[in-house]
OpenMM code with the backbone's topology and positions (N, CA, C; nanometers):
from openmm import Vec3, app, unit

residues = "MET TYR LYS THR TYR GLN PRO LYS GLU LYS GLU ILE LYS ARG ASN TRP HIS LEU ILE ASP ALA LYS ASP GLN ILE LEU GLY ARG LEU SER THR ASN ILE ALA THR LEU LEU MET GLY LYS GLN LYS ALA ASN TYR SER THR HIS MET ASP SER GLY ASP ASN VAL VAL ILE ILE ASN CYS GLU LYS VAL LYS LEU THR GLY ARG LYS LYS GLU GLN LYS VAL TYR ARG GLY HIS SER GLY TYR PRO GLY GLY PHE LYS GLU VAL SER PHE GLU LYS MET PHE LYS GLU HIS PRO ASN ARG VAL ILE GLU PHE ALA VAL SER GLY MET LEU PRO ASP ASN ARG LEU LYS SER ASP ARG MET ALA ARG LEU HIS VAL THR LYS GLY GLU LYS HIS LYS TYR GLU LYS ASN PHE LYS".split()
positions = [
    Vec3(5.3963, 1.7252, 1.4447),
    Vec3(5.3183, 1.6697, 1.3368),
    Vec3(5.3543, 1.5221, 1.3183),
    Vec3(5.2539, 1.4361, 1.2968),
    Vec3(5.2747, 1.2936, 1.2808),
    Vec3(5.2941, 1.2579, 1.1345),
    Vec3(5.3735, 1.1566, 1.1123),
    Vec3(5.3965, 1.1095, 0.9763),
    Vec3(5.3457, 0.9667, 0.9636),
    Vec3(5.2969, 0.9325, 0.8461),
    Vec3(5.2481, 0.7980, 0.8199),
    Vec3(5.3663, 0.7039, 0.8049),
    Vec3(5.3589, 0.5912, 0.8730),
    Vec3(5.4661, 0.4927, 0.8666),
    Vec3(5.4589, 0.4171, 0.7343),
    Vec3(5.5718, 0.4087, 0.6652),
    Vec3(5.5824, 0.3319, 0.5418),
    Vec3(5.6810, 0.2180, 0.5630),
    Vec3(5.6374, 0.0936, 0.5541),
    Vec3(5.7306, -0.0186, 0.5751),
    Vec3(5.8339, -0.0277, 0.4633),
    Vec3(5.9530, -0.0724, 0.5001),
    Vec3(6.0606, -0.0916, 0.4032),
    Vec3(6.0538, -0.2354, 0.3509),
    Vec3(6.1144, -0.2570, 0.2372),
    Vec3(6.1136, -0.3899, 0.1749),
    Vec3(6.1801, -0.4945, 0.2642),
    Vec3(6.2881, -0.4584, 0.3314),
    Vec3(6.3596, -0.5547, 0.4161),
    Vec3(6.2875, -0.5829, 0.5473),
    Vec3(6.1887, -0.5033, 0.5849),
    Vec3(6.1127, -0.5244, 0.7079),
    Vec3(5.9993, -0.6252, 0.6903),
    Vec3(5.9697, -0.6623, 0.5667),
    Vec3(5.8580, -0.7520, 0.5387),
    Vec3(5.8976, -0.8950, 0.5751),
    Vec3(5.8182, -0.9582, 0.6588),
    Vec3(5.8396, -1.0969, 0.6986),
    Vec3(5.7291, -1.1813, 0.6353),
    Vec3(5.7683, -1.2769, 0.5548),
    Vec3(5.6714, -1.3615, 0.4861),
    Vec3(5.6510, -1.4915, 0.5633),
    Vec3(5.5297, -1.5139, 0.6084),
    Vec3(5.4934, -1.6360, 0.6791),
    Vec3(5.4414, -1.7392, 0.5794),
    Vec3(5.4293, -1.8622, 0.6252),
    Vec3(5.3747, -1.9702, 0.5443),
    Vec3(5.2431, -2.0147, 0.6048),
    Vec3(5.1405, -2.0319, 0.5208),
    Vec3(5.0085, -2.0759, 0.5647),
    Vec3(4.9732, -2.2041, 0.4897),
    Vec3(4.9261, -2.3049, 0.5636),
    Vec3(4.8812, -2.4304, 0.5054),
    Vec3(4.7298, -2.4365, 0.5177),
    Vec3(4.6612, -2.4481, 0.4043),
    Vec3(4.5156, -2.4500, 0.4028),
    Vec3(4.4681, -2.5794, 0.3384),
    Vec3(4.3778, -2.6472, 0.4080),
    Vec3(4.3188, -2.7697, 0.3568),
    Vec3(4.1873, -2.7332, 0.2871),
    Vec3(4.1772, -2.7600, 0.1577),
    Vec3(4.0598, -2.7216, 0.0788),
    Vec3(3.9478, -2.8246, 0.0857),
    Vec3(3.9648, -2.9277, 0.1650),
    Vec3(3.8651, -3.0348, 0.1720),
    Vec3(3.7319, -2.9800, 0.2251),
    Vec3(3.6253, -3.0020, 0.1480),
    Vec3(3.4880, -2.9622, 0.1825),
    Vec3(3.4710, -2.8123, 0.2046),
    Vec3(3.5562, -2.7302, 0.1444),
    Vec3(3.5406, -2.5851, 0.1525),
    Vec3(3.4818, -2.5337, 0.0223),
    Vec3(3.4074, -2.4241, 0.0310),
    Vec3(3.3452, -2.3642, -0.0866),
    Vec3(3.4505, -2.2806, -0.1597),
    Vec3(3.4566, -2.2961, -0.2906),
    Vec3(3.5617, -2.2356, -0.3726),
    Vec3(3.5710, -2.0846, -0.3560),
    Vec3(3.4599, -2.0138, -0.3629),
    Vec3(3.4632, -1.8681, -0.3556),
    Vec3(3.5097, -1.8158, -0.2212),
    Vec3(3.4589, -1.8741, -0.1147),
    Vec3(3.4981, -1.8307, 0.0195),
    Vec3(3.6435, -1.8651, 0.0481),
    Vec3(3.6878, -1.9789, -0.0008),
    Vec3(3.8267, -2.0191, 0.0158),
    Vec3(3.9199, -1.9241, -0.0580),
    Vec3(3.8857, -1.8904, -0.1808),
    Vec3(3.9743, -1.8063, -0.2614),
    Vec3(3.9808, -1.6621, -0.2111),
    Vec3(3.8746, -1.6108, -0.1483),
    Vec3(3.8845, -1.4762, -0.0904),
    Vec3(3.9815, -1.4747, 0.0265),
    Vec3(3.9788, -1.5795, 0.1088),
    Vec3(4.0741, -1.5879, 0.2201),
    Vec3(4.2174, -1.6004, 0.1701),
    Vec3(4.2364, -1.6780, 0.0646),
    Vec3(4.3699, -1.6953, 0.0074),
    Vec3(4.4200, -1.5629, -0.0501),
    Vec3(4.3343, -1.4906, -0.1210),
    Vec3(4.3737, -1.3629, -0.1800),
    Vec3(4.4132, -1.2624, -0.0721),
    Vec3(4.3424, -1.2637, 0.0401),
    Vec3(4.3761, -1.1743, 0.1512),
    Vec3(4.5143, -1.2063, 0.2060),
    Vec3(4.5457, -1.3344, 0.2202),
    Vec3(4.6778, -1.3743, 0.2702),
    Vec3(4.7881, -1.3388, 0.1702),
    Vec3(4.7628, -1.3573, 0.0413),
    Vec3(4.8634, -1.3269, -0.0610),
    Vec3(4.8923, -1.1772, -0.0688),
    Vec3(4.7906, -1.0946, -0.0448),
    Vec3(4.8107, -0.9500, -0.0476),
    Vec3(4.8743, -0.8980, 0.0810),
    Vec3(4.8537, -0.9692, 0.1911),
    Vec3(4.9078, -0.9243, 0.3190),
    Vec3(4.8163, -0.8292, 0.3928),
    Vec3(4.6882, -0.8299, 0.3597),
    Vec3(4.5938, -0.7380, 0.4224),
    Vec3(4.5719, -0.7655, 0.5704),
    Vec3(4.6062, -0.8859, 0.6171),
    Vec3(4.5868, -0.9184, 0.7572),
    Vec3(4.6996, -0.8630, 0.8447),
    Vec3(4.8031, -0.8079, 0.7842),
    Vec3(4.9187, -0.7583, 0.8591),
    Vec3(4.8987, -0.6125, 0.9001),
    Vec3(4.9607, -0.5766, 1.0111),
    Vec3(4.9485, -0.4402, 1.0632),
    Vec3(5.0222, -0.3401, 0.9748),
    Vec3(5.1284, -0.3838, 0.9075),
    Vec3(5.2063, -0.2920, 0.8238),
    Vec3(5.1699, -0.3041, 0.6760),
    Vec3(5.0437, -0.3354, 0.6459),
    Vec3(4.9970, -0.3484, 0.5070),
    Vec3(5.0021, -0.2130, 0.4372),
    Vec3(5.0524, -0.2144, 0.3160),
    Vec3(5.0550, -0.0950, 0.2328),
    Vec3(5.0154, -0.1363, 0.0914),
    Vec3(4.9270, -0.0593, 0.0296),
    Vec3(4.8713, -0.1008, -0.0990),
    Vec3(4.9739, -0.1074, -0.2113),
    Vec3(5.0775, -0.0255, -0.2052),
    Vec3(5.1736, -0.0208, -0.3156),
    Vec3(5.2888, -0.1198, -0.3005),
    Vec3(5.2931, -0.1928, -0.1871),
    Vec3(5.4007, -0.2895, -0.1645),
    Vec3(5.3452, -0.4306, -0.1575),
    Vec3(5.4295, -0.5251, -0.1931),
    Vec3(5.3904, -0.6649, -0.1853),
    Vec3(5.4364, -0.7201, -0.0508),
    Vec3(5.3467, -0.7213, 0.0457),
    Vec3(5.3824, -0.7662, 0.1811),
    Vec3(5.3105, -0.8947, 0.2187),
    Vec3(5.2640, -0.9703, 0.1208),
    Vec3(5.1855, -1.0904, 0.1463),
    Vec3(5.2680, -1.2104, 0.1874),
    Vec3(5.1977, -1.3168, 0.2223),
    Vec3(5.2584, -1.4394, 0.2710),
    Vec3(5.2538, -1.5484, 0.1638),
    Vec3(5.3216, -1.6593, 0.1914),
    Vec3(5.3169, -1.7778, 0.1067),
    Vec3(5.2003, -1.8644, 0.1518),
    Vec3(5.1283, -1.9203, 0.0564),
    Vec3(5.0115, -2.0020, 0.0876),
    Vec3(5.0240, -2.1352, 0.0145),
    Vec3(5.0066, -2.2450, 0.0896),
    Vec3(5.0085, -2.3794, 0.0333),
    Vec3(4.8692, -2.4385, 0.0520),
    Vec3(4.8077, -2.4833, -0.0574),
    Vec3(4.6745, -2.5422, -0.0543),
    Vec3(4.6891, -2.6922, -0.0806),
    Vec3(4.6293, -2.7736, 0.0077),
    Vec3(4.6299, -2.9180, -0.0133),
    Vec3(4.4864, -2.9650, -0.0358),
    Vec3(4.4728, -3.0827, -0.0924),
    Vec3(4.3421, -3.1427, -0.1239),
    Vec3(4.2585, -3.0537, -0.2160),
    Vec3(4.3192, -3.0023, -0.3203),
    Vec3(4.2468, -2.9135, -0.4116),
    Vec3(4.1368, -2.9875, -0.4878),
    Vec3(4.1476, -3.1197, -0.4980),
    Vec3(4.0468, -3.1962, -0.5716),
    Vec3(3.9196, -3.2189, -0.4897),
    Vec3(3.9164, -3.1731, -0.3648),
    Vec3(3.7999, -3.1935, -0.2787),
    Vec3(3.7255, -3.0647, -0.2489),
    Vec3(3.7522, -2.9595, -0.3250),
    Vec3(3.6835, -2.8317, -0.3057),
    Vec3(3.5407, -2.8430, -0.3593),
    Vec3(3.4490, -2.7636, -0.3051),
    Vec3(3.3077, -2.7734, -0.3430),
    Vec3(3.2582, -2.6432, -0.4037),
    Vec3(3.1515, -2.6553, -0.4812),
    Vec3(3.0812, -2.5406, -0.5365),
    Vec3(2.9357, -2.5487, -0.4933),
    Vec3(2.8711, -2.4348, -0.4834),
    Vec3(2.7309, -2.4322, -0.4432),
    Vec3(2.6414, -2.4207, -0.5664),
    Vec3(2.5172, -2.4552, -0.5489),
    Vec3(2.4193, -2.4418, -0.6564),
    Vec3(2.4490, -2.5326, -0.7733),
    Vec3(2.4211, -2.4826, -0.8940),
    Vec3(2.4424, -2.5617, -1.0164),
    Vec3(2.5689, -2.5208, -1.0903),
    Vec3(2.6641, -2.4630, -1.0166),
    Vec3(2.7852, -2.4146, -1.0809),
    Vec3(2.8684, -2.5263, -1.1442),
    Vec3(2.8635, -2.6465, -1.0883),
    Vec3(2.9399, -2.7575, -1.1474),
    Vec3(2.8988, -2.7840, -1.2916),
    Vec3(2.7691, -2.7697, -1.3214),
    Vec3(2.7213, -2.7930, -1.4576),
    Vec3(2.7287, -2.6676, -1.5441),
    Vec3(2.7191, -2.5492, -1.4838),
    Vec3(2.7050, -2.4266, -1.5619),
    Vec3(2.8335, -2.3458, -1.5794),
    Vec3(2.9285, -2.3568, -1.4884),
    Vec3(3.0483, -2.2725, -1.4925),
    Vec3(3.1355, -2.3082, -1.6124),
    Vec3(3.1842, -2.2042, -1.6819),
    Vec3(3.2664, -2.2224, -1.8015),
    Vec3(3.3852, -2.1273, -1.7940),
    Vec3(3.5043, -2.1772, -1.8262),
    Vec3(3.6243, -2.0940, -1.8337),
    Vec3(3.6463, -2.0575, -1.9799),
    Vec3(3.6571, -1.9279, -2.0068),
    Vec3(3.6710, -1.8795, -2.1441),
    Vec3(3.8050, -1.8093, -2.1623),
    Vec3(3.8589, -1.8217, -2.2833),
    Vec3(3.9844, -1.7552, -2.3151),
    Vec3(3.9957, -1.7319, -2.4638),
    Vec3(4.0798, -1.6369, -2.5010),
    Vec3(4.1008, -1.6066, -2.6419),
    Vec3(4.2491, -1.5885, -2.6664),
    Vec3(4.2992, -1.6507, -2.7715),
    Vec3(4.4414, -1.6438, -2.8026),
    Vec3(4.4805, -1.5115, -2.8672),
    Vec3(4.3839, -1.4381, -2.9190),
    Vec3(4.4138, -1.3134, -2.9881),
    Vec3(4.4112, -1.3288, -3.1391),
    Vec3(4.4070, -1.4512, -3.1860),
    Vec3(4.4003, -1.4783, -3.3286),
    Vec3(4.2559, -1.5056, -3.3697),
    Vec3(4.2248, -1.4868, -3.4992),
    Vec3(4.0886, -1.5183, -3.5448),
    Vec3(4.0557, -1.6657, -3.5199),
    Vec3(3.9419, -1.6905, -3.4623),
    Vec3(3.9010, -1.8259, -3.4301),
    Vec3(3.9699, -1.8826, -3.3074),
    Vec3(4.0320, -1.7971, -3.2273),
    Vec3(4.1091, -1.8432, -3.1121),
    Vec3(4.0316, -1.8454, -2.9823),
    Vec3(3.8989, -1.8453, -2.9905),
    Vec3(3.8151, -1.8495, -2.8706),
    Vec3(3.8045, -1.9926, -2.8191),
    Vec3(3.8301, -2.0113, -2.6892),
    Vec3(3.8226, -2.1456, -2.6316),
    Vec3(3.7353, -2.1431, -2.5077),
    Vec3(3.6579, -2.2481, -2.4908),
    Vec3(3.5740, -2.2662, -2.3729),
    Vec3(3.6026, -2.4031, -2.3132),
    Vec3(3.6184, -2.4062, -2.1805),
    Vec3(3.6383, -2.5318, -2.1097),
    Vec3(3.5393, -2.5338, -1.9947),
    Vec3(3.4624, -2.6410, -1.9845),
    Vec3(3.3640, -2.6506, -1.8766),
    Vec3(3.4350, -2.6772, -1.7445),
    Vec3(3.3675, -2.6418, -1.6362),
    Vec3(3.4239, -2.6639, -1.5035),
    Vec3(3.4516, -2.8116, -1.4789),
    Vec3(3.3585, -2.8967, -1.5194),
    Vec3(3.3740, -3.0398, -1.4948),
    Vec3(3.4998, -3.0954, -1.5619),
    Vec3(3.5267, -3.0537, -1.6857),
    Vec3(3.6454, -3.1006, -1.7571),
    Vec3(3.7730, -3.0453, -1.6924),
    Vec3(3.7720, -2.9154, -1.6588),
    Vec3(3.8888, -2.8536, -1.5963),
    Vec3(3.9163, -2.9170, -1.4603),
    Vec3(3.8113, -2.9423, -1.3840),
    Vec3(3.8254, -2.9995, -1.2500),
    Vec3(3.8765, -3.1427, -1.2559),
    Vec3(3.8362, -3.2161, -1.3588),
    Vec3(3.8800, -3.3547, -1.3734),
    Vec3(4.0265, -3.3609, -1.4152),
    Vec3(4.0690, -3.2739, -1.5074),
    Vec3(4.2047, -3.2791, -1.5602),
    Vec3(4.3055, -3.2021, -1.4753),
    Vec3(4.2692, -3.0806, -1.4313),
    Vec3(4.3604, -2.9939, -1.3563),
    Vec3(4.2863, -2.9282, -1.2398),
    Vec3(4.2644, -2.9981, -1.1295),
    Vec3(4.1900, -2.9380, -1.0180),
    Vec3(4.2631, -2.8205, -0.9533),
    Vec3(4.3946, -2.8137, -0.9658),
    Vec3(4.4680, -2.7021, -0.9076),
    Vec3(4.4416, -2.5714, -0.9824),
    Vec3(4.4174, -2.5792, -1.1127),
    Vec3(4.3917, -2.4579, -1.1909),
    Vec3(4.2602, -2.3921, -1.1529),
    Vec3(4.1654, -2.4692, -1.1052),
    Vec3(4.0363, -2.4134, -1.0635),
    Vec3(4.0583, -2.3142, -0.9501),
    Vec3(4.1378, -2.3536, -0.8519),
    Vec3(4.1669, -2.2635, -0.7396),
    Vec3(4.2548, -2.1478, -0.7852),
    Vec3(4.3522, -2.1741, -0.8713),
    Vec3(4.4402, -2.0683, -0.9190),
    Vec3(4.3625, -1.9617, -0.9960),
    Vec3(4.2685, -2.0022, -1.0824),
    Vec3(4.1881, -1.9058, -1.1568),
    Vec3(4.0981, -1.8245, -1.0642),
    Vec3(4.0417, -1.8901, -0.9634),
    Vec3(3.9536, -1.8197, -0.8706),
    Vec3(4.0308, -1.7151, -0.7899),
    Vec3(4.1487, -1.7518, -0.7417),
    Vec3(4.2295, -1.6579, -0.6629),
    Vec3(4.2815, -1.5459, -0.7519),
    Vec3(4.3224, -1.5788, -0.8724),
    Vec3(4.3728, -1.4777, -0.9650),
    Vec3(4.2671, -1.3725, -0.9971),
    Vec3(4.1431, -1.4159, -1.0069),
    Vec3(4.0357, -1.3217, -1.0333),
    Vec3(4.0048, -1.2312, -0.9159),
    Vec3(4.0462, -1.2694, -0.7952),
    Vec3(4.0189, -1.1892, -0.6769),
    Vec3(4.1344, -1.0979, -0.6376),
    Vec3(4.2470, -1.1105, -0.7047),
    Vec3(4.3588, -1.0202, -0.6803),
    Vec3(4.3469, -0.8991, -0.7726),
    Vec3(4.3925, -0.7820, -0.7281),
    Vec3(4.3867, -0.6649, -0.8148),
    Vec3(4.4795, -0.6796, -0.9354),
    Vec3(4.4359, -0.6297, -1.0500),
    Vec3(4.5147, -0.6395, -1.1726),
    Vec3(4.6172, -0.5261, -1.1755),
    Vec3(4.7349, -0.5530, -1.1217),
    Vec3(4.8430, -0.4548, -1.1228),
    Vec3(4.9761, -0.5282, -1.1348),
    Vec3(5.0858, -0.4579, -1.1180),
    Vec3(5.2185, -0.5167, -1.1366),
    Vec3(5.2537, -0.6211, -1.0318),
    Vec3(5.1863, -0.6171, -0.9197),
    Vec3(5.2175, -0.7088, -0.8110),
    Vec3(5.1485, -0.8448, -0.8250),
    Vec3(5.0540, -0.8564, -0.9163),
    Vec3(4.9725, -0.9777, -0.9262),
    Vec3(5.0555, -1.1023, -0.9561),
    Vec3(5.1491, -1.0959, -1.0475),
    Vec3(5.2278, -1.2136, -1.0836),
    Vec3(5.3178, -1.2581, -0.9682),
    Vec3(5.3725, -1.1643, -0.8928),
    Vec3(5.4544, -1.1996, -0.7773),
    Vec3(5.3699, -1.2641, -0.6678),
    Vec3(5.2497, -1.2152, -0.6503),
    Vec3(5.1603, -1.2733, -0.5501),
    Vec3(5.1169, -1.4137, -0.5906),
    Vec3(5.0846, -1.4324, -0.7168),
    Vec3(5.0423, -1.5647, -0.7636),
    Vec3(5.1577, -1.6654, -0.7569),
    Vec3(5.2820, -1.6179, -0.7671),
    Vec3(5.3969, -1.7079, -0.7581),
    Vec3(5.4117, -1.7652, -0.6177),
    Vec3(5.3554, -1.6978, -0.5180),
    Vec3(5.3618, -1.7458, -0.3797),
    Vec3(5.2454, -1.8378, -0.3440),
    Vec3(5.1583, -1.8669, -0.4399),
    Vec3(5.0478, -1.9600, -0.4194),
    Vec3(5.0897, -2.0970, -0.4713),
    Vec3(5.0813, -2.1983, -0.3850),
    Vec3(5.1215, -2.3338, -0.4219),
    Vec3(5.0030, -2.4259, -0.3967),
    Vec3(4.9437, -2.4774, -0.5050),
    Vec3(4.8261, -2.5636, -0.4948),
    Vec3(4.8672, -2.7048, -0.5305),
    Vec3(4.8382, -2.7998, -0.4396),
    Vec3(4.8759, -2.9382, -0.4639),
    Vec3(4.7548, -3.0301, -0.4508),
    Vec3(4.7620, -3.1384, -0.5228),
    Vec3(4.6572, -3.2400, -0.5179),
    Vec3(4.6983, -3.3417, -0.4123),
    Vec3(4.6081, -3.3735, -0.3221),
    Vec3(4.6378, -3.4693, -0.2166),
    Vec3(4.6941, -3.4025, -0.0921),
    Vec3(4.7321, -3.4861, 0.0042),
    Vec3(4.7806, -3.4384, 0.1341),
    Vec3(4.9270, -3.3955, 0.1313),
    Vec3(5.0076, -3.4589, 0.0477),
    Vec3(5.1519, -3.4346, 0.0490),
    Vec3(5.1872, -3.3114, -0.0331),
    Vec3(5.2871, -3.2376, 0.0162),
    Vec3(5.3395, -3.1231, -0.0580),
    Vec3(5.4884, -3.1106, -0.0281),
    Vec3(5.5604, -3.0379, -0.1104),
    Vec3(5.7059, -3.0296, -0.0975),
    Vec3(5.7531, -2.9116, -0.0139),
    Vec3(5.6647, -2.8485, 0.0617),
    Vec3(5.7001, -2.7306, 0.1394),
    Vec3(5.6995, -2.7570, 0.2898),
    Vec3(5.7154, -2.8842, 0.3297),
    Vec3(5.7114, -2.9229, 0.4714),
    Vec3(5.8166, -2.8499, 0.5540),
    Vec3(5.9339, -2.8301, 0.4984),
    Vec3(6.0430, -2.7694, 0.5752),
    Vec3(6.0133, -2.6244, 0.6151),
    Vec3(5.9232, -2.5581, 0.5449),
    Vec3(5.8907, -2.4190, 0.5746),
    Vec3(5.7943, -2.4039, 0.6915),
    Vec3(5.7312, -2.5135, 0.7343),
    Vec3(5.6333, -2.5079, 0.8420),
    Vec3(5.6906, -2.5497, 0.9762),
    Vec3(5.8188, -2.5802, 0.9833),
    Vec3(5.8791, -2.6260, 1.1096),
    Vec3(5.9468, -2.5148, 1.1821),
] * unit.nanometer
topology = app.Topology()
chain = topology.addChain("A")
for resn in residues:
    res = topology.addResidue(resn, chain)
    for name in ("N", "CA", "C"):
        topology.addAtom(name, app.Element.getBySymbol(name[0]), res)
């Protein structure tokens, strides 16, 4: 009788991926990033374990949206208190914090479970070409 292989925590090897967001569409980019963070591209992927890789995104300020999303997209949040509803337009968020646009998109594509915060911690979004993770790619 055959048994299903279950990877151990110490067998997980985390690779580093460098992705240039220049002229890429936000939704398609974030699905690829979410796949890498979950580790779905690996042969020993298991849904209950965090076997994903580290992802570094550069040029986050050059990402693109299709259609009229630049004018229409709105980020909404609520503090939990009365009158605590906040709305921020995409244009304002993109101008002030372009890295958060990618972080919110990827966060929405990851499953909402205990592993989500650990996966998001391995996502590093930087503005411009330079990043502080050069030593991990050599």
